C-alpha positions in Angstrom: 52.1 107.7 144.7 50.2 107.9 148.0 52.7 105.6 149.7 55.6 107.8 148.7 53.8 110.8 150.0 53.0 109.1 153.3 56.6 108.0 153.7 57.8 111.5 153.0 55.4 112.9 155.6 56.5 110.3 158.1 60.2 111.2 157.4 59.5 114.8 158.0 57.6 114.1 161.3 60.5 111.9 162.4 62.9 114.7 161.6 60.9 117.1 163.8 60.9 114.4 166.6 64.6 113.9 166.4 65.4 117.6 166.4 63.1 118.3 169.4 64.3 115.2 171.3 68.0 116.2 170.9 67.2 119.8 171.7 65.5 118.7 174.9 68.3 116.3 175.9 71.0 119.0 175.3 69.0 121.4 177.4 68.8 118.9 180.2 72.5 118.2 179.9 73.2 122.0 180.2 71.0 122.1 183.3 72.8 119.1 184.9 76.2 120.7 184.2 75.0 124.0 185.7 73.7 122.2 188.8 76.9 120.2 189.4 79.4 122.8 188.3 81.3 120.0 186.6 81.4 118.9 182.9 80.6 115.4 184.0 77.6 115.7 186.3 76.8 112.9 188.7 73.7 110.7 188.8 71.9 112.9 191.4 72.3 116.0 189.2 71.4 114.2 186.0 68.2 112.7 187.6 67.3 116.1 189.0 67.7 117.6 185.6 65.5 114.9 184.0 62.9 115.4 186.7 62.8 119.1 186.0 62.7 118.5 182.3 59.6 116.3 182.7 57.8 118.7 185.0 58.9 122.3 184.6 56.8 124.5 182.4 59.9 125.8 180.6 60.1 122.5 178.7 56.4 122.1 178.0 56.7 123.1 174.4 59.4 120.6 173.6 57.5 117.9 175.5 54.4 118.7 173.5 56.3 118.6 170.2 57.9 115.3 171.1 54.6 113.8 172.2 52.6 115.0 169.2 55.3 113.8 166.7 55.4 110.3 168.4 51.6 110.2 168.3 51.6 111.1 164.6 54.1 108.4 163.8 52.3 105.7 165.8 49.0 106.6 164.1 50.4 106.8 160.6 52.4 103.6 160.8 49.5 101.2 160.1 48.5 103.4 157.1 51.6 102.2 155.3 50.0 98.7 154.9 46.7 100.2 153.9 48.2 102.5 151.2 50.9 100.2 149.9 50.0 98.3 146.7 49.2 94.6 147.2 
């Protein structure tokens, strides 16, 4: 029962990670498109958008959610072998 509960929690944490990561990536895509003025931004605009996404305070909440969810998944992964029946 504990294993099932742990896997459900890990699945929910992964869902939070996936939603936050895609939200962040789509926001960076919108920024790159706005910078370039084209629907297919070039490498310079894409890299500038990623640089801003990694440093600008506007994206700090998404970065924190992504970091915390990854940390929770990494910490909880070894627990599966501890909790699982032998």
